[in-house]
C-alpha positions as CSV (number, residue, x, y, z in Angstrom):
1,X,-19.3,-24.9,-28.0
2,X,-15.8,-24.0,-29.0
3,X,-14.2,-27.4,-28.2
4,X,-16.9,-29.8,-29.4
5,X,-18.9,-27.7,-31.8
6,X,-18.5,-27.8,-35.5
7,X,-16.8,-25.1,-37.5
8,X,-20.2,-24.1,-39.0
9,X,-21.8,-23.8,-35.6
10,X,-18.9,-21.6,-34.4
11,X,-19.1,-19.3,-37.4
12,X,-22.9,-18.9,-37.0
13,X,-22.9,-18.4,-33.2
14,X,-23.0,-15.1,-31.4
15,X,-21.2,-16.6,-28.4
16,X,-18.5,-19.3,-28.5
17,X,-17.5,-21.0,-25.2
18,X,-13.9,-22.0,-25.5
19,X,-14.0,-24.2,-22.4
20,X,-17.4,-25.7,-23.2
21,X,-18.8,-24.7,-19.9
22,X,-22.1,-22.7,-19.6
23,X,-20.8,-21.3,-16.3
24,X,-18.4,-19.2,-18.3
25,X,-21.3,-17.1,-19.5
26,X,-22.1,-16.1,-15.8
27,X,-18.5,-15.4,-15.1
28,X,-18.2,-13.2,-18.3
29,X,-21.3,-11.3,-17.3
30,X,-20.0,-10.8,-13.8
31,X,-16.6,-9.6,-15.1
32,X,-18.3,-7.3,-17.7
33,X,-20.4,-5.6,-15.0
34,X,-17.4,-5.1,-12.7
35,X,-15.4,-3.5,-15.5
36,X,-18.4,-1.3,-16.5
37,X,-18.9,-0.2,-12.9
38,X,-15.2,0.6,-12.4
39,X,-15.1,2.6,-15.6
40,X,-18.0,4.7,-14.4
41,X,-16.4,5.2,-10.9
42,X,-13.1,6.4,-12.5
43,X,-15.0,8.8,-14.9
44,X,-17.1,10.1,-12.0
45,X,-14.0,10.7,-9.9
46,X,-12.0,12.4,-12.6
47,X,-14.9,14.7,-13.4
48,X,-15.5,15.5,-9.7
49,X,-11.8,16.1,-8.9
50,X,-11.2,18.6,-11.6
51,X,-14.1,20.9,-10.4
52,X,-12.2,22.1,-7.3
53,X,-8.9,22.2,-9.2
54,X,-10.4,24.4,-12.0
55,X,-12.3,26.5,-9.5
56,X,-9.3,27.2,-7.3
57,X,-7.2,28.1,-10.4
58,X,-9.8,30.6,-11.6
59,X,-10.8,32.1,-8.2
60,X,-7.6,34.1,-7.7
61,X,-7.8,35.5,-11.2
62,X,-11.3,36.7,-10.8
63,X,-10.8,38.4,-7.5
64,X,-7.1,39.5,-7.7
65,X,-6.0,37.0,-5.0
66,X,-2.6,35.3,-4.8
67,X,-2.2,32.5,-7.3
68,X,-2.5,29.1,-5.8
69,X,-1.2,26.7,-8.4
70,X,2.2,26.6,-10.0
71,X,3.6,23.9,-12.3
72,X,4.8,21.8,-9.4
73,X,1.4,21.9,-7.8
74,X,-0.3,20.7,-10.9
75,X,2.3,18.0,-11.4
76,X,1.8,16.8,-7.8
77,X,-2.0,16.6,-8.2
78,X,-1.7,14.7,-11.5
79,X,0.6,12.2,-9.7
80,X,-2.3,11.4,-7.4
81,X,-5.2,11.6,-10.0
82,X,-3.6,9.5,-12.8
83,X,-2.6,6.4,-10.7
84,X,-6.0,6.5,-9.0
85,X,-7.9,6.4,-12.3
86,X,-5.6,3.8,-13.9
87,X,-4.9,1.6,-10.9
88,X,-7.1,2.1,-7.9
89,X,-10.5,2.0,-9.6
90,X,-9.4,-0.7,-12.1
91,X,-8.5,-2.9,-9.1
92,X,-11.9,-2.4,-7.3
93,X,-13.7,-5.6,-6.6
94,X,-17.3,-6.1,-7.8
95,X,-20.3,-4.7,-6.0
96,X,-22.3,-7.0,-3.8
97,X,-25.4,-6.6,-6.0
98,X,-23.5,-7.0,-9.3
99,X,-25.5,-10.1,-10.3
100,X,-28.8,-9.2,-8.8
101,X,-29.5,-6.1,-11.0
102,X,-31.7,-6.3,-14.1
103,X,-29.9,-5.9,-17.4
104,X,-29.1,-2.3,-18.2
105,X,-30.7,-0.9,-21.4
106,X,-28.4,-1.2,-24.4
107,X,-28.7,2.5,-25.1
108,X,-27.8,3.6,-21.6
109,X,-24.9,6.0,-21.8
110,X,-21.7,5.2,-19.9
111,X,-21.4,8.7,-18.6
112,X,-25.0,9.5,-17.7
113,X,-26.6,12.8,-16.7
114,X,-27.1,11.5,-13.2
115,X,-23.4,10.6,-12.9
116,X,-22.4,14.1,-14.2
117,X,-24.7,15.7,-11.6
118,X,-23.4,13.6,-8.8
119,X,-19.8,14.4,-9.8
120,X,-20.6,18.1,-9.9
121,X,-22.1,17.9,-6.4
122,X,-18.9,16.3,-5.1
123,X,-16.6,18.7,-6.8
124,X,-18.5,21.8,-6.0
125,X,-18.6,20.9,-2.3
126,X,-14.9,20.2,-2.2
127,X,-14.2,23.5,-4.0
128,X,-16.4,25.5,-1.7
129,X,-14.8,24.1,1.4
130,X,-11.2,24.7,0.2
131,X,-12.1,28.1,-1.2
132,X,-13.5,29.2,2.2
133,X,-10.3,28.0,4.0
134,X,-8.2,29.9,1.4
135,X,-10.2,33.2,1.6
136,X,-10.5,33.2,5.4
137,X,-6.8,32.5,5.9
138,X,-6.0,35.4,3.6
139,X,-8.4,37.7,5.4
140,X,-6.8,36.9,8.7
141,X,-3.4,38.0,7.5
142,X,-1.7,34.6,7.1
143,X,1.4,34.9,5.0
144,X,0.9,34.0,1.3
145,X,3.2,31.0,1.3
146,X,1.4,29.5,4.3
147,X,-2.0,30.2,2.8
148,X,-0.9,28.4,-0.4
149,X,0.3,25.4,1.6
150,X,-2.9,25.3,3.8
151,X,-5.2,25.4,0.7
152,X,-3.1,22.8,-1.2
153,X,-3.0,20.4,1.7
154,X,-6.8,20.8,2.2
155,X,-7.4,20.1,-1.5
156,X,-5.2,17.0,-1.5
157,X,-7.0,15.5,1.5
158,X,-10.4,16.4,-0.1
159,X,-9.2,14.5,-3.2
160,X,-8.4,11.5,-1.1
161,X,-11.9,11.7,0.4
162,X,-13.4,11.8,-3.2
163,X,-11.5,8.5,-3.8
164,X,-13.3,7.0,-0.8
165,X,-16.7,8.3,-1.9
166,X,-16.3,7.0,-5.5
167,X,-15.1,3.5,-4.6
168,X,-18.7,2.4,-4.4
169,X,-22.0,3.8,-5.7
170,X,-24.2,1.4,-3.8
171,X,-22.4,0.2,-0.7
172,X,-21.6,2.2,2.5
173,X,-18.2,3.4,3.4
174,X,-17.6,0.6,5.9
175,X,-18.5,-2.0,3.3
176,X,-16.2,-0.4,0.8
177,X,-13.3,-0.3,3.3
178,X,-13.6,-4.1,3.8
179,X,-12.9,-4.7,0.1
180,X,-9.3,-5.4,-0.6
181,X,-7.5,-2.9,-2.8
182,X,-3.8,-3.0,-2.7
183,X,-3.3,-0.1,-5.1
184,X,-5.4,2.2,-3.0
185,X,-3.4,1.2,0.1
186,X,-0.2,2.3,-1.7
187,X,-1.9,5.6,-2.6
188,X,-2.9,6.2,1.0
189,X,0.7,5.5,2.0
190,X,2.3,7.7,-0.7
191,X,0.2,10.8,-0.2
192,X,1.2,11.7,3.4
193,X,4.9,10.9,2.5
194,X,4.8,13.2,-0.4
195,X,3.0,15.9,1.5
196,X,5.6,15.7,4.3
197,X,8.4,16.1,1.8
198,X,6.8,19.3,0.4
199,X,6.5,20.7,4.0
200,X,9.6,19.5,5.7
201,X,12.3,19.4,3.0
202,X,13.4,23.0,2.3
203,X,14.3,22.6,-1.4
204,X,11.0,21.0,-2.2
205,X,9.1,23.6,-0.2
206,X,10.8,26.3,-2.2
207,X,9.7,24.6,-5.4
208,X,6.1,24.6,-4.2
209,X,6.4,28.1,-2.6
210,X,5.0,26.7,0.6
211,X,5.4,28.2,4.0
212,X,5.4,26.3,7.3
213,X,2.2,24.9,8.7
214,X,1.5,24.5,12.4
215,X,-0.4,21.7,14.1
216,X,-3.6,23.6,14.2
217,X,-3.2,24.2,10.4
218,X,-2.7,20.6,9.8
219,X,-5.7,19.7,11.9
220,X,-7.8,22.1,9.8
221,X,-6.7,20.4,6.6
222,X,-7.4,17.0,8.0
223,X,-10.8,18.2,9.2
224,X,-11.6,19.5,5.8
225,X,-10.9,16.1,4.3
226,X,-13.1,14.3,6.9
227,X,-15.9,16.8,6.4
228,X,-15.9,16.2,2.6
229,X,-16.0,12.4,3.3
230,X,-18.8,12.5,5.9
231,X,-21.0,15.0,4.0
232,X,-20.8,13.2,0.7
233,X,-21.2,9.7,2.2
234,X,-24.4,11.0,4.0
235,X,-25.6,12.6,0.8
236,X,-24.9,9.4,-1.2
237,X,-27.0,7.5,1.3
238,X,-29.9,9.9,1.0
239,X,-29.6,9.9,-2.8
240,X,-29.7,6.1,-2.9
241,X,-32.7,5.8,-0.6
242,X,-34.7,8.4,-2.4
243,X,-34.1,6.8,-5.8
244,X,-35.0,3.4,-4.4
245,X,-38.3,4.7,-3.0
246,X,-39.2,6.5,-6.2
247,X,-38.5,3.4,-8.2
248,X,-40.7,1.2,-6.0
249,X,-43.5,3.8,-6.0
250,X,-43.6,3.6,-9.7
251,X,-43.9,-0.2,-9.6
252,X,-40.5,-0.7,-11.3
253,X,-37.6,-2.6,-10.2
254,X,-34.8,-0.7,-8.5
255,X,-31.7,-1.2,-10.7
256,X,-28.4,0.5,-11.0
257,X,-29.4,3.4,-13.3
258,X,-29.3,6.0,-10.5
259,X,-25.6,6.7,-11.0
């Protein structure tokens, strides 16, 4: 005990309770597990989100297509990604099962192979969907500036969907939405405002080299974001159920090692 214990006891102890309350151990474990979870969510998101960005940067170079990303596009994307990693995931509340899991093995890596695989699945699907929109729009003769705007808007909305998907590894989307996260609310408010500026304000559109988008184009970009969200949420549910079944069939406890 930090308050009533002797100096010798404090020096020899592995844990010193400053408030002399054993309940502090439980609160510290709860806080540590929440921080650990949020670190992994942020790492999974940042790995996933750079797969479509890298893919869409390389795709035009490989096939001689119009370049998608300029300096302003990259800066815009980083203005979304960086606050999400540093603010949104840091502010995530704890998972419902945070104190019911068995202790994780001390040698378990923070960025596991399963988490890398799940991030690759997310990023690859988002990349494939935006790439299809980009290539099909070019093949139908849409002007280059409009194609660039269409693909960029689709990518940004897919990134927003990836934020939703990575807010929780174990809970459903509905459960995650019920958790308060003020930082995420500000991101959801800022993204449409910033996208509207790039589309409606001529000097900004010229910087991004964007052409005008019609209502059907905007509906397509919104549909792309919704499709990423629905598909990955469904896949996450199947992933979780299969791992739970396999763990039970081996006679082991189902912990949190799947992601």
